C-alpha positions as protocol buffer text, in pm:
chain_id: "A"
residue {
  index: 1
  type: MET
  ca { x: 6279 y: 6714 z: 8060 }
}
residue {
  index: 2
  type: ILE
  ca { x: 6422 y: 6621 z: 7783 }
}
residue {
  index: 3
  type: ILE
  ca { x: 6774 y: 6753 z: 7661 }
}
residue {
  index: 4
  type: GLY
  ca { x: 6949 y: 6701 z: 7331 }
}
residue {
  index: 5
  type: LEU
  ca { x: 7275 y: 6609 z: 7222 }
}
residue {
  index: 6
  type: ALA
  ca { x: 7392 y: 6789 z: 6824 }
}
residue {
  index: 7
  type: CYS
  ca { x: 7348 y: 6550 z: 6529 }
}
residue {
  index: 8
  type: THR
  ca { x: 7080 y: 6840 z: 6462 }
}
residue {
  index: 9
  type: GLY
  ca { x: 6907 y: 6794 z: 6803 }
}
residue {
  index: 10
  type: LEU
  ca { x: 7000 y: 6439 z: 6947 }
}
residue {
  index: 11
  type: GLU
  ca { x: 6806 y: 6410 z: 7265 }
}
residue {
  index: 12
  type: LEU
  ca { x: 6826 y: 6225 z: 7523 }
}
residue {
  index: 13
  type: SER
  ca { x: 6538 y: 6245 z: 7871 }
}
residue {
  index: 14
  type: LEU
  ca { x: 6657 y: 6368 z: 8162 }
}
residue {
  index: 15
  type: LEU
  ca { x: 6379 y: 6319 z: 8428 }
}
residue {
  index: 16
  type: GLU
  ca { x: 6510 y: 5998 z: 8532 }
}
residue {
  index: 17
  type: GLU
  ca { x: 6817 y: 6143 z: 8596 }
}
residue {
  index: 18
  type: CYS
  ca { x: 6673 y: 6453 z: 8765 }
}
residue {
  index: 19
  type: ALA
  ca { x: 6516 y: 6461 z: 9119 }
}
residue {
  index: 20
  type: LEU
  ca { x: 6066 y: 9059 z: 7883 }
}
residue {
  index: 21
  type: ALA
  ca { x: 5861 y: 9868 z: 7490 }
}
residue {
  index: 22
  type: ARG
  ca { x: 5634 y: 9715 z: 7210 }
}
residue {
  index: 23
  type: ASN
  ca { x: 5812 y: 9810 z: 6826 }
}
residue {
  index: 24
  type: ARG
  ca { x: 5726 y: 9613 z: 6516 }
}
residue {
  index: 25
  type: ILE
  ca { x: 5924 y: 9512 z: 6305 }
}
residue {
  index: 26
  type: ASP
  ca { x: 5848 y: 9521 z: 5952 }
}
residue {
  index: 27
  type: ASP
  ca { x: 6101 y: 9329 z: 5763 }
}
residue {
  index: 28
  type: PRO
  ca { x: 6045 y: 8944 z: 5917 }
}
residue {
  index: 29
  type: VAL
  ca { x: 5744 y: 8995 z: 6013 }
}
residue {
  index: 30
  type: ALA
  ca { x: 5667 y: 9112 z: 5591 }
}
residue {
  index: 31
  type: ARG
  ca { x: 5852 y: 8836 z: 5448 }
}
residue {
  index: 32
  type: SER
  ca { x: 5773 y: 8559 z: 5686 }
}
residue {
  index: 33
  type: ARG
  ca { x: 5377 y: 8706 z: 5649 }
}
residue {
  index: 34
  type: VAL
  ca { x: 5335 y: 8565 z: 6000 }
}
residue {
  index: 35
  type: PRO
  ca { x: 5157 y: 8766 z: 6249 }
}
residue {
  index: 36
  type: CYS
  ca { x: 5409 y: 8887 z: 6465 }
}
residue {
  index: 37
  type: GLY
  ca { x: 5411 y: 9097 z: 6804 }
}
residue {
  index: 38
  type: GLU
  ca { x: 5863 y: 9210 z: 6921 }
}
residue {
  index: 39
  type: GLU
  ca { x: 5966 y: 9418 z: 7232 }
}
residue {
  index: 40
  type: ASN
  ca { x: 6347 y: 9458 z: 7376 }
}
residue {
  index: 41
  type: TRP
  ca { x: 6387 y: 9129 z: 7634 }
}
residue {
  index: 42
  type: SER
  ca { x: 6547 y: 9292 z: 7926 }
}
residue {
  index: 43
  type: SER
  ca { x: 6808 y: 9004 z: 8071 }
}
residue {
  index: 44
  type: PRO
  ca { x: 7137 y: 8900 z: 8155 }
}
residue {
  index: 45
  type: TYR
  ca { x: 7270 y: 8780 z: 7911 }
}
residue {
  index: 46
  type: GLY
  ca { x: 7324 y: 8957 z: 7681 }
}
residue {
  index: 47
  type: SER
  ca { x: 7056 y: 9279 z: 7410 }
}
residue {
  index: 48
  type: GLY
  ca { x: 6807 y: 9048 z: 7354 }
}
residue {
  index: 49
  type: ARG
  ca { x: 6442 y: 9082 z: 7178 }
}
residue {
  index: 50
  type: ARG
  ca { x: 6074 y: 8878 z: 7209 }
}
residue {
  index: 51
  type: TRP
  ca { x: 5865 y: 8790 z: 6985 }
}
residue {
  index: 52
  type: GLU
  ca { x: 5540 y: 8642 z: 6958 }
}
residue {
  index: 53
  type: THR
  ca { x: 5394 y: 8417 z: 6695 }
}
residue {
  index: 54
  type: PRO
  ca { x: 5059 y: 8294 z: 6707 }
}
residue {
  index: 55
  type: HIS
  ca { x: 5201 y: 7964 z: 6875 }
}
residue {
  index: 56
  type: TYR
  ca { x: 5495 y: 8105 z: 7048 }
}
residue {
  index: 57
  type: ARG
  ca { x: 5694 y: 8315 z: 7268 }
}
residue {
  index: 58
  type: LEU
  ca { x: 6123 y: 8368 z: 7168 }
}
residue {
  index: 59
  type: TYR
  ca { x: 6277 y: 8522 z: 7316 }
}
residue {
  index: 60
  type: THR
  ca { x: 6658 y: 8620 z: 7205 }
}
residue {
  index: 61
  type: THR
  ca { x: 6959 y: 8722 z: 7158 }
}
residue {
  index: 62
  type: ILE
  ca { x: 6983 y: 8666 z: 6804 }
}
residue {
  index: 63
  type: LEU
  ca { x: 6890 y: 9004 z: 6624 }
}
residue {
  index: 64
  type: ASP
  ca { x: 6938 y: 8952 z: 6292 }
}
residue {
  index: 65
  type: PRO
  ca { x: 6655 y: 9008 z: 6101 }
}
residue {
  index: 66
  type: ASP
  ca { x: 6725 y: 8727 z: 5838 }
}
residue {
  index: 67
  type: ARG
  ca { x: 6808 y: 8420 z: 6050 }
}
residue {
  index: 68
  type: LEU
  ca { x: 6452 y: 8587 z: 6204 }
}
residue {
  index: 69
  type: ASN
  ca { x: 6308 y: 8558 z: 5989 }
}
residue {
  index: 70
  type: GLU
  ca { x: 6405 y: 8156 z: 5948 }
}
residue {
  index: 71
  type: VAL
  ca { x: 6311 y: 8115 z: 6243 }
}
residue {
  index: 72
  type: ILE
  ca { x: 5965 y: 8216 z: 6271 }
}
residue {
  index: 73
  type: LEU
  ca { x: 5883 y: 8072 z: 5978 }
}
residue {
  index: 74
  type: LEU
  ca { x: 5984 y: 7772 z: 6133 }
}
residue {
  index: 75
  type: LEU
  ca { x: 5856 y: 7752 z: 6490 }
}
residue {
  index: 76
  type: GLU
  ca { x: 5496 y: 7833 z: 6269 }
}
residue {
  index: 77
  type: SER
  ca { x: 5644 y: 7537 z: 5967 }
}
residue {
  index: 78
  type: ALA
  ca { x: 5685 y: 7278 z: 6280 }
}
residue {
  index: 79
  type: HIS
  ca { x: 5364 y: 7348 z: 6403 }
}
residue {
  index: 80
  type: ARG
  ca { x: 5200 y: 7306 z: 6121 }
}
residue {
  index: 81
  type: ALA
  ca { x: 5324 y: 6993 z: 6066 }
}
residue {
  index: 82
  type: TYR
  ca { x: 5317 y: 6869 z: 6392 }
}
residue {
  index: 83
  type: SER
  ca { x: 4946 y: 6910 z: 6393 }
}
residue {
  index: 84
  type: VAL
  ca { x: 4874 y: 6693 z: 6160 }
}
residue {
  index: 85
  type: GLN
  ca { x: 5023 y: 6383 z: 6271 }
}
residue {
  index: 86
  type: LEU
  ca { x: 4690 y: 6372 z: 6565 }
}
residue {
  index: 87
  type: PRO
  ca { x: 4331 y: 6388 z: 6471 }
}
residue {
  index: 88
  type: GLY
  ca { x: 4151 y: 6733 z: 6474 }
}
residue {
  index: 89
  type: ARG
  ca { x: 4285 y: 7001 z: 6551 }
}
residue {
  index: 90
  type: ILE
  ca { x: 4529 y: 7146 z: 6798 }
}
residue {
  index: 91
  type: GLU
  ca { x: 4461 y: 7530 z: 6880 }
}
residue {
  index: 92
  type: PRO
  ca { x: 4668 y: 7594 z: 7291 }
}
residue {
  index: 93
  type: LEU
  ca { x: 4544 y: 7829 z: 7451 }
}
residue {
  index: 94
  type: THR
  ca { x: 4874 y: 7932 z: 7563 }
}
residue {
  index: 95
  type: ARG
  ca { x: 5221 y: 7976 z: 7355 }
}
residue {
  index: 96
  type: SER
  ca { x: 5494 y: 7801 z: 7389 }
}
residue {
  index: 97
  type: THR
  ca { x: 5847 y: 7969 z: 7532 }
}
residue {
  index: 98
  type: ILE
  ca { x: 6144 y: 7936 z: 7354 }
}
residue {
  index: 99
  type: TYR
  ca { x: 6519 y: 8048 z: 7459 }
}
residue {
  index: 100
  type: LEU
  ca { x: 6765 y: 8067 z: 7125 }
}
residue {
  index: 101
  type: PHE
  ca { x: 7110 y: 8228 z: 7277 }
}
residue {
  index: 102
  type: SER
  ca { x: 7374 y: 8348 z: 7035 }
}
residue {
  index: 103
  type: ILE
  ca { x: 7668 y: 8225 z: 7221 }
}
residue {
  index: 104
  type: ARG
  ca { x: 7687 y: 7910 z: 7429 }
}
residue {
  index: 105
  type: SER
  ca { x: 7863 y: 8114 z: 7703 }
}
residue {
  index: 106
  type: GLN
  ca { x: 7514 y: 8317 z: 7696 }
}
residue {
  index: 107
  type: TRP
  ca { x: 7337 y: 7963 z: 7739 }
}
residue {
  index: 108
  type: GLU
  ca { x: 7500 y: 7802 z: 7978 }
}
residue {
  index: 109
  type: ALA
  ca { x: 7418 y: 8103 z: 8222 }
}
residue {
  index: 110
  type: PHE
  ca { x: 7092 y: 8067 z: 8185 }
}
residue {
  index: 111
  type: THR
  ca { x: 7132 y: 7710 z: 8199 }
}
residue {
  index: 112
  type: ARG
  ca { x: 7290 y: 7758 z: 8559 }
}
residue {
  index: 113
  type: ASP
  ca { x: 7043 y: 7983 z: 8665 }
}
residue {
  index: 114
  type: HIS
  ca { x: 6758 y: 7815 z: 8572 }
}
residue {
  index: 115
  type: THR
  ca { x: 6737 y: 7436 z: 8601 }
}
residue {
  index: 116
  type: GLY
  ca { x: 6863 y: 7424 z: 8950 }
}
residue {
  index: 117
  type: PRO
  ca { x: 7025 y: 7080 z: 9000 }
}
residue {
  index: 118
  type: CYS
  ca { x: 6987 y: 6940 z: 8647 }
}
residue {
  index: 119
  type: ALA
  ca { x: 7227 y: 7301 z: 8492 }
}
residue {
  index: 120
  type: GLU
  ca { x: 7517 y: 6995 z: 8488 }
}
residue {
  index: 121
  type: MET
  ca { x: 7396 y: 6686 z: 8305 }
}
residue {
  index: 122
  type: PHE
  ca { x: 7253 y: 6969 z: 8069 }
}
residue {
  index: 123
  type: LEU
  ca { x: 7614 y: 7168 z: 8044 }
}
residue {
  index: 124
  type: LYS
  ca { x: 7731 y: 6840 z: 7968 }
}
residue {
  index: 125
  type: ILE
  ca { x: 7611 y: 6904 z: 7586 }
}
residue {
  index: 126
  type: GLN
  ca { x: 7867 y: 6970 z: 7312 }
}
residue {
  index: 127
  type: GLU
  ca { x: 7606 y: 7097 z: 7076 }
}
residue {
  index: 128
  type: GLY
  ca { x: 7237 y: 7090 z: 7117 }
}
residue {
  index: 129
  type: ALA
  ca { x: 6899 y: 7175 z: 7327 }
}
residue {
  index: 130
  type: TYR
  ca { x: 6716 y: 7089 z: 7557 }
}
residue {
  index: 131
  type: CYS
  ca { x: 6308 y: 7113 z: 7698 }
}
residue {
  index: 132
  type: PHE
  ca { x: 6317 y: 7153 z: 8053 }
}
residue {
  index: 133
  type: ASN
  ca { x: 5985 y: 7301 z: 8316 }
}
residue {
  index: 134
  type: GLY
  ca { x: 5789 y: 7371 z: 7941 }
}
residue {
  index: 135
  type: SER
  ca { x: 6005 y: 7549 z: 7756 }
}
residue {
  index: 136
  type: CYS
  ca { x: 6327 y: 7461 z: 7456 }
}
residue {
  index: 137
  type: ILE
  ca { x: 6680 y: 7596 z: 7521 }
}
residue {
  index: 138
  type: VAL
  ca { x: 6845 y: 7617 z: 7284 }
}
residue {
  index: 139
  type: TYR
  ca { x: 7211 y: 7789 z: 7125 }
}
residue {
  index: 140
  type: ASP
  ca { x: 7318 y: 7871 z: 6791 }
}
residue {
  index: 141
  type: ILE
  ca { x: 7543 y: 7538 z: 6664 }
}
residue {
  index: 142
  type: GLY
  ca { x: 7440 y: 7743 z: 6277 }
}
residue {
  index: 143
  type: PRO
  ca { x: 7163 y: 7812 z: 6106 }
}
residue {
  index: 144
  type: GLU
  ca { x: 7059 y: 7504 z: 5966 }
}
residue {
  index: 145
  type: ARG
  ca { x: 7201 y: 7307 z: 6228 }
}
residue {
  index: 146
  type: THR
  ca { x: 6990 y: 7562 z: 6439 }
}
residue {
  index: 147
  type: LEU
  ca { x: 6652 y: 7466 z: 6273 }
}
residue {
  index: 148
  type: ALA
  ca { x: 6664 y: 7157 z: 6276 }
}
residue {
  index: 149
  type: ALA
  ca { x: 6726 y: 7121 z: 6639 }
}
residue {
  index: 150
  type: LEU
  ca { x: 6411 y: 7384 z: 6732 }
}
residue {
  index: 151
  type: ALA
  ca { x: 6238 y: 7079 z: 6488 }
}
residue {
  index: 152
  type: HIS
  ca { x: 6338 y: 6826 z: 6652 }
}
residue {
  index: 153
  type: GLU
  ca { x: 6259 y: 7016 z: 7033 }
}
residue {
  index: 154
  type: GLY
  ca { x: 5930 y: 7141 z: 6935 }
}
residue {
  index: 155
  type: TRP
  ca { x: 5805 y: 6740 z: 6852 }
}
residue {
  index: 156
  type: HIS
  ca { x: 5878 y: 6691 z: 7224 }
}
residue {
  index: 157
  type: GLN
  ca { x: 5733 y: 7049 z: 7352 }
}
residue {
  index: 158
  type: PHE
  ca { x: 5468 y: 6958 z: 7168 }
}
residue {
  index: 159
  type: THR
  ca { x: 5289 y: 6639 z: 7322 }
}
residue {
  index: 160
  type: SER
  ca { x: 5428 y: 6756 z: 7653 }
}
residue {
  index: 161
  type: ARG
  ca { x: 5149 y: 7006 z: 7601 }
}
residue {
  index: 162
  type: HIS
  ca { x: 4888 y: 6847 z: 7416 }
}
residue {
  index: 163
  type: LEU
  ca { x: 4889 y: 6427 z: 7457 }
}
residue {
  index: 164
  type: ALA
  ca { x: 4670 y: 6318 z: 7754 }
}
residue {
  index: 165
  type: PHE
  ca { x: 4993 y: 6063 z: 7770 }
}
residue {
  index: 166
  type: ARG
  ca { x: 5384 y: 6082 z: 7767 }
}
residue {
  index: 167
  type: LEU
  ca { x: 5527 y: 5804 z: 7434 }
}
residue {
  index: 168
  type: PRO
  ca { x: 5733 y: 5570 z: 7545 }
}
residue {
  index: 169
  type: SER
  ca { x: 6175 y: 5744 z: 7404 }
}
residue {
  index: 170
  type: TRP
  ca { x: 6146 y: 5513 z: 7057 }
}
residue {
  index: 171
  type: LEU
  ca { x: 5766 y: 5627 z: 6970 }
}
residue {
  index: 172
  type: ASP
  ca { x: 5887 y: 6003 z: 7089 }
}
residue {
  index: 173
  type: GLU
  ca { x: 6232 y: 6012 z: 7011 }
}
residue {
  index: 174
  type: GLY
  ca { x: 6158 y: 5864 z: 6609 }
}
residue {
  index: 175
  type: MET
  ca { x: 5853 y: 6104 z: 6545 }
}
residue {
  index: 176
  type: ALA
  ca { x: 6105 y: 6399 z: 6656 }
}
residue {
  index: 177
  type: MET
  ca { x: 6376 y: 6316 z: 6361 }
}
residue {
  index: 178
  type: MET
  ca { x: 6058 y: 6287 z: 6156 }
}
residue {
  index: 179
  type: PHE
  ca { x: 6093 y: 6692 z: 6177 }
}
residue {
  index: 180
  type: GLU
  ca { x: 6445 y: 6674 z: 6161 }
}
residue {
  index: 181
  type: GLY
  ca { x: 6485 y: 6709 z: 5735 }
}
residue {
  index: 182
  type: ILE
  ca { x: 6393 y: 7081 z: 5607 }
}
residue {
  index: 183
  type: ILE
  ca { x: 6363 y: 7221 z: 5310 }
}
residue {
  index: 184
  type: ARG
  ca { x: 6253 y: 7513 z: 5223 }
}
residue {
  index: 185
  type: THR
  ca { x: 5920 y: 7642 z: 5034 }
}
residue {
  index: 186
  type: GLU
  ca { x: 5768 y: 7995 z: 4950 }
}
residue {
  index: 187
  type: GLU
  ca { x: 5478 y: 7900 z: 5203 }
}
residue {
  index: 188
  type: GLY
  ca { x: 5815 y: 7830 z: 5414 }
}
residue {
  index: 189
  type: PHE
  ca { x: 5911 y: 7512 z: 5560 }
}
residue {
  index: 190
  type: ARG
  ca { x: 5858 y: 7158 z: 5434 }
}
residue {
  index: 191
  type: PHE
  ca { x: 5950 y: 6858 z: 5630 }
}
residue {
  index: 192
  type: SER
  ca { x: 6051 y: 6574 z: 5501 }
}
residue {
  index: 193
  type: ALA
  ca { x: 6274 y: 6238 z: 5728 }
}
residue {
  index: 194
  type: ALA
  ca { x: 6404 y: 6128 z: 5361 }
}
residue {
  index: 195
  type: ALA
  ca { x: 6596 y: 6422 z: 5369 }
}
residue {
  index: 196
  type: ASN
  ca { x: 6718 y: 6319 z: 5699 }
}
residue {
  index: 197
  type: ALA
  ca { x: 7061 y: 6303 z: 5624 }
}
residue {
  index: 198
  type: CYS
  ca { x: 7223 y: 6252 z: 5971 }
}
residue {
  index: 199
  type: ARG
  ca { x: 7001 y: 5987 z: 5992 }
}
residue {
  index: 200
  type: LEU
  ca { x: 7060 y: 5880 z: 5744 }
}
residue {
  index: 201
  type: ASP
  ca { x: 7420 y: 5832 z: 5738 }
}
residue {
  index: 202
  type: SER
  ca { x: 7472 y: 5658 z: 6125 }
}
residue {
  index: 203
  type: LEU
  ca { x: 7230 y: 5402 z: 6007 }
}
residue {
  index: 204
  type: SER
  ca { x: 7366 y: 5312 z: 5731 }
}
residue {
  index: 205
  type: LYS
  ca { x: 7648 y: 5187 z: 5950 }
}
residue {
  index: 206
  type: ALA
  ca { x: 7476 y: 5002 z: 6154 }
}
residue {
  index: 207
  type: VAL
  ca { x: 7366 y: 4842 z: 5830 }
}
residue {
  index: 208
  type: VAL
  ca { x: 7747 y: 4776 z: 5667 }
}
residue {
  index: 209
  type: SER
  ca { x: 7811 y: 4691 z: 6028 }
}
residue {
  index: 210
  type: ASN
  ca { x: 7558 y: 4420 z: 6119 }
}
residue {
  index: 211
  type: ARG
  ca { x: 7550 y: 4567 z: 6429 }
}
residue {
  index: 212
  type: LEU
  ca { x: 7160 y: 4719 z: 6406 }
}
residue {
  index: 213
  type: ILE
  ca { x: 6972 y: 4710 z: 6775 }
}
residue {
  index: 214
  type: SER
  ca { x: 6712 y: 4405 z: 6817 }
}
residue {
  index: 215
  type: LEU
  ca { x: 6368 y: 4472 z: 6806 }
}
residue {
  index: 216
  type: PRO
  ca { x: 6275 y: 4431 z: 7129 }
}
residue {
  index: 217
  type: THR
  ca { x: 6573 y: 4610 z: 7286 }
}
residue {
  index: 218
  type: LEU
  ca { x: 6494 y: 4862 z: 7084 }
}
residue {
  index: 219
  type: LEU
  ca { x: 6125 y: 4883 z: 7200 }
}
residue {
  index: 220
  type: ALA
  ca { x: 6268 y: 4910 z: 7505 }
}
residue {
  index: 221
  type: ALA
  ca { x: 6568 y: 5187 z: 7540 }
}
residue {
  index: 222
  type: SER
  ca { x: 6572 y: 5511 z: 7660 }
}
residue {
  index: 223
  type: PRO
  ca { x: 6818 y: 5743 z: 7562 }
}
residue {
  index: 224
  type: GLY
  ca { x: 6893 y: 5779 z: 7934 }
}
residue {
  index: 225
  type: GLU
  ca { x: 7051 y: 5342 z: 7898 }
}
residue {
  index: 226
  type: VAL
  ca { x: 7272 y: 5444 z: 7580 }
}
residue {
  index: 227
  type: LEU
  ca { x: 7436 y: 5754 z: 7709 }
}
residue {
  index: 228
  type: ALA
  ca { x: 7569 y: 5565 z: 8055 }
}
residue {
  index: 229
  type: THR
  ca { x: 7728 y: 5373 z: 7806 }
}
residue {
  index: 230
  type: ASP
  ca { x: 7949 y: 5684 z: 7760 }
}
residue {
  index: 231
  type: HIS
  ca { x: 7970 y: 5587 z: 7365 }
}
residue {
  index: 232
  type: SER
  ca { x: 7945 y: 5804 z: 7135 }
}
residue {
  index: 233
  type: GLU
  ca { x: 7816 y: 5532 z: 6821 }
}
residue {
  index: 234
  type: PRO
  ca { x: 7559 y: 5363 z: 7106 }
}
residue {
  index: 235
  type: ILE
  ca { x: 7368 y: 5695 z: 7144 }
}
residue {
  index: 236
  type: GLN
  ca { x: 7380 y: 5723 z: 6755 }
}
residue {
  index: 237
  type: ALA
  ca { x: 7263 y: 5381 z: 6686 }
}
residue {
  index: 238
  type: PHE
  ca { x: 6998 y: 5442 z: 6922 }
}
residue {
  index: 239
  type: TYR
  ca { x: 6815 y: 5762 z: 6765 }
}
residue {
  index: 240
  type: SER
  ca { x: 6859 y: 5636 z: 6350 }
}
residue {
  index: 241
  type: GLU
  ca { x: 6728 y: 5294 z: 6476 }
}
residue {
  index: 242
  type: SER
  ca { x: 6432 y: 5473 z: 6632 }
}
residue {
  index: 243
  type: TYR
  ca { x: 6423 y: 5683 z: 6291 }
}
residue {
  index: 244
  type: ALA
  ca { x: 6445 y: 5432 z: 6104 }
}
residue {
  index: 245
  type: LEU
  ca { x: 6168 y: 5232 z: 6274 }
}
residue {
  index: 246
  type: VAL
  ca { x: 5900 y: 5466 z: 6266 }
}
residue {
  index: 247
  type: ARG
  ca { x: 5955 y: 5552 z: 5873 }
}
residue {
  index: 248
  type: PHE
  ca { x: 5880 y: 5219 z: 5867 }
}
residue {
  index: 249
  type: LEU
  ca { x: 5624 y: 5198 z: 6050 }
}
residue {
  index: 250
  type: LEU
  ca { x: 5465 y: 5513 z: 5766 }
}
residue {
  index: 251
  type: GLU
  ca { x: 5583 y: 5408 z: 5496 }
}
residue {
  index: 252
  type: ALA
  ca { x: 5665 y: 4993 z: 5512 }
}
residue {
  index: 253
  type: ASP
  ca { x: 5411 y: 4813 z: 5248 }
}
residue {
  index: 254
  type: ARG
  ca { x: 5225 y: 5109 z: 5078 }
}
residue {
  index: 255
  type: GLY
  ca { x: 5145 y: 5216 z: 5401 }
}
residue {
  index: 256
  type: LEU
  ca { x: 5046 y: 4937 z: 5617 }
}
residue {
  index: 257
  type: TYR
  ca { x: 5138 y: 4951 z: 5957 }
}
residue {
  index: 258
  type: GLU
  ca { x: 5041 y: 5359 z: 5917 }
}
residue {
  index: 259
  type: PRO
  ca { x: 4739 y: 5311 z: 6063 }
}
residue {
  index: 260
  type: ASP
  ca { x: 4785 y: 5168 z: 6367 }
}
residue {
  index: 261
  type: LEU
  ca { x: 5069 y: 5390 z: 6452 }
}
residue {
  index: 262
  type: ARG
  ca { x: 4805 y: 5653 z: 6371 }
}
residue {
  index: 263
  type: LYS
  ca { x: 4592 y: 5433 z: 6666 }
}
residue {
  index: 264
  type: LEU
  ca { x: 4921 y: 5469 z: 6898 }
}
residue {
  index: 265
  type: LEU
  ca { x: 4910 y: 5881 z: 6882 }
}
residue {
  index: 266
  type: ALA
  ca { x: 4522 y: 5901 z: 6882 }
}
residue {
  index: 267
  type: ASP
  ca { x: 4475 y: 5690 z: 7212 }
}
residue {
  index: 268
  type: GLY
  ca { x: 4746 y: 5825 z: 7382 }
}
residue {
  index: 269
  type: LEU
  ca { x: 4592 y: 6231 z: 7261 }
}
residue {
  index: 270
  type: TRP
  ca { x: 4296 y: 6119 z: 7475 }
}
residue {
  index: 271
  type: GLY
  ca { x: 4399 y: 5895 z: 7689 }
}
residue {
  index: 272
  type: ARG
  ca { x: 4320 y: 5579 z: 7625 }
}
residue {
  index: 273
  type: TRP
  ca { x: 4636 y: 5333 z: 7638 }
}
residue {
  index: 274
  type: PRO
  ca { x: 4486 y: 4993 z: 7837 }
}
residue {
  index: 275
  type: LEU
  ca { x: 4815 y: 5011 z: 8003 }
}
residue {
  index: 276
  type: ASP
  ca { x: 4736 y: 4893 z: 8389 }
}
residue {
  index: 277
  type: PRO
  ca { x: 4623 y: 5192 z: 8661 }
}
residue {
  index: 278
  type: PRO
  ca { x: 5029 y: 5198 z: 8778 }
}
residue {
  index: 279
  type: SER
  ca { x: 5195 y: 5309 z: 8397 }
}
residue {
  index: 280
  type: LEU
  ca { x: 4908 y: 5484 z: 8372 }
}
residue {
  index: 281
  type: ALA
  ca { x: 4949 y: 5710 z: 8639 }
}
residue {
  index: 282
  type: MET
  ca { x: 5327 y: 5815 z: 8531 }
}
residue {
  index: 283
  type: ALA
  ca { x: 5233 y: 5809 z: 8187 }
}
residue {
  index: 284
  type: ALA
  ca { x: 4951 y: 6111 z: 8272 }
}
residue {
  index: 285
  type: ASP
  ca { x: 5184 y: 6241 z: 8543 }
}
residue {
  index: 286
  type: ARG
  ca { x: 5434 y: 6458 z: 8345 }
}
residue {
  index: 287
  type: ASN
  ca { x: 5548 y: 6562 z: 8734 }
}
residue {
  index: 288
  type: VAL
  ca { x: 5624 y: 6243 z: 8835 }
}
residue {
  index: 289
  type: PRO
  ca { x: 5961 y: 6102 z: 8651 }
}
residue {
  index: 290
  type: LYS
  ca { x: 5957 y: 5857 z: 8399 }
}
residue {
  index: 291
  type: THR
  ca { x: 6106 y: 5524 z: 8485 }
}
residue {
  index: 292
  type: LEU
  ca { x: 6366 y: 5344 z: 8295 }
}
residue {
  index: 293
  type: GLU
  ca { x: 6101 y: 5048 z: 8408 }
}
residue {
  index: 294
  type: TRP
  ca { x: 5827 y: 5215 z: 8301 }
}
residue {
  index: 295
  type: ASN
  ca { x: 6029 y: 5272 z: 7976 }
}
residue {
  index: 296
  type: ARG
  ca { x: 6116 y: 4928 z: 7937 }
}
residue {
  index: 297
  type: LEU
  ca { x: 5717 y: 4771 z: 8023 }
}
residue {
  index: 298
  type: VAL
  ca { x: 5522 y: 5036 z: 7777 }
}
residue {
  index: 299
  type: GLY
  ca { x: 5749 y: 5046 z: 7571 }
}
residue {
  index: 300
  type: PRO
  ca { x: 5729 y: 4703 z: 7369 }
}
residue {
  index: 301
  type: TRP
  ca { x: 5379 y: 4715 z: 7563 }
}
residue {
  index: 302
  type: LEU
  ca { x: 5245 y: 4929 z: 7306 }
}
residue {
  index: 303
  type: PHE
  ca { x: 5408 y: 4841 z: 6999 }
}
residue {
  index: 304
  type: ARG
  ca { x: 5326 y: 4457 z: 7076 }
}
residue {
  index: 305
  type: TYR
  ca { x: 4941 y: 4574 z: 7170 }
}
residue {
  index: 306
  type: TYR
  ca { x: 4904 y: 4862 z: 6901 }
}
residue {
  index: 307
  type: VAL
  ca { x: 5122 y: 4660 z: 6570 }
}
residue {
  index: 308
  type: THR
  ca { x: 5151 y: 4321 z: 6598 }
}
residue {
  index: 309
  type: ASP
  ca { x: 5258 y: 4075 z: 6840 }
}
residue {
  index: 310
  type: ASP
  ca { x: 5520 y: 3837 z: 6623 }
}
residue {
  index: 311
  type: LEU
  ca { x: 5773 y: 4066 z: 6675 }
}
residue {
  index: 312
  type: ASP
  ca { x: 5985 y: 3816 z: 6494 }
}
residue {
  index: 313
  type: GLU
  ca { x: 5861 y: 3872 z: 6220 }
}
residue {
  index: 314
  type: ILE
  ca { x: 5810 y: 4229 z: 6209 }
}
residue {
  index: 315
  type: GLU
  ca { x: 6170 y: 4270 z: 6247 }
}
residue {
  index: 316
  type: SER
  ca { x: 6242 y: 4073 z: 5938 }
}
residue {
  index: 317
  type: GLN
  ca { x: 6052 y: 4272 z: 5817 }
}
residue {
  index: 318
  type: TYR
  ca { x: 6164 y: 4596 z: 5950 }
}
residue {
  index: 319
  type: ARG
  ca { x: 6587 y: 4517 z: 5850 }
}
residue {
  index: 320
  type: ALA
  ca { x: 6530 y: 4468 z: 5510 }
}
residue {
  index: 321
  type: PHE
  ca { x: 6333 y: 4852 z: 5531 }
}
residue {
  index: 322
  type: CYS
  ca { x: 6673 y: 4951 z: 5689 }
}
residue {
  index: 323
  type: ALA
  ca { x: 6882 y: 4757 z: 5380 }
}
residue {
  index: 324
  type: ARG
  ca { x: 6672 y: 4926 z: 5115 }
}
residue {
  index: 325
  type: LEU
  ca { x: 6632 y: 5241 z: 5300 }
}
residue {
  index: 326
  type: VAL
  ca { x: 7019 y: 5324 z: 5340 }
}
residue {
  index: 327
  type: ALA
  ca { x: 7047 y: 5165 z: 4996 }
}
residue {
  index: 328
  type: ARG
  ca { x: 6899 y: 5405 z: 4815 }
}
């Protein structure tokens, strides 16, 4: 279960805190060039439609064809972008489920009906989205930010379905933010980490004030721990600096560390991390809540094993990279 707070998709893991008359709509389908099926969705939350794309089943109360066209394009573009982060070809046997509501009150009612004891925590989100039991639940927060939230949440949904192991927070959130910077193309959308103005703005504030989180602390942190402080600045700092760390691993020194990051992800896909048996069991079993202790142990350990054990030296490089990012 993953929950989002809006800065175009800011997220918080709550696993540790919480024990559809066949038809075809021609215009959006034709413009998107994505094969789609569509039918009425009978729900207590408002008039809606159910769309099926090659990789998604979308239930929505947004009925505007132009908005739906963009959502359909975004979802399939994002799926392709997620897939290329991993070796081989990811072809799921079943579609991923997304609920997209036109207004917050519908989203709140759905949340109360379907998330049990976690509902009250989810309802504290002021703007954004969350994932629960494999589904993404989103409401409209404006055209651009809604697309970014869908792209961010979609990464979490994708990895929870296809990776043998769950990712530590710094890597899961950092990778999700690589898809928040959205650029329209003739074919749909592409994703640019450099276009993520929200995260860059937050990172700039941390760099200018000399308040970057230390690398060992960042690698061990989880969104749940950050939220517990009940301040927006630490929340923003965790996400912007996880974003910067993943960009550092992908881009620094002409991609010096990119093979290490790709190996870490590939071994997570295939279930090959050399962890101790209790950590492996928790990494593999999504029915067991991810604990803060697991994240504190596994987050730094994986970085040391796959990237470098010299955290002092790489932190110096990482901080210099952050300064260059915000100076551009």
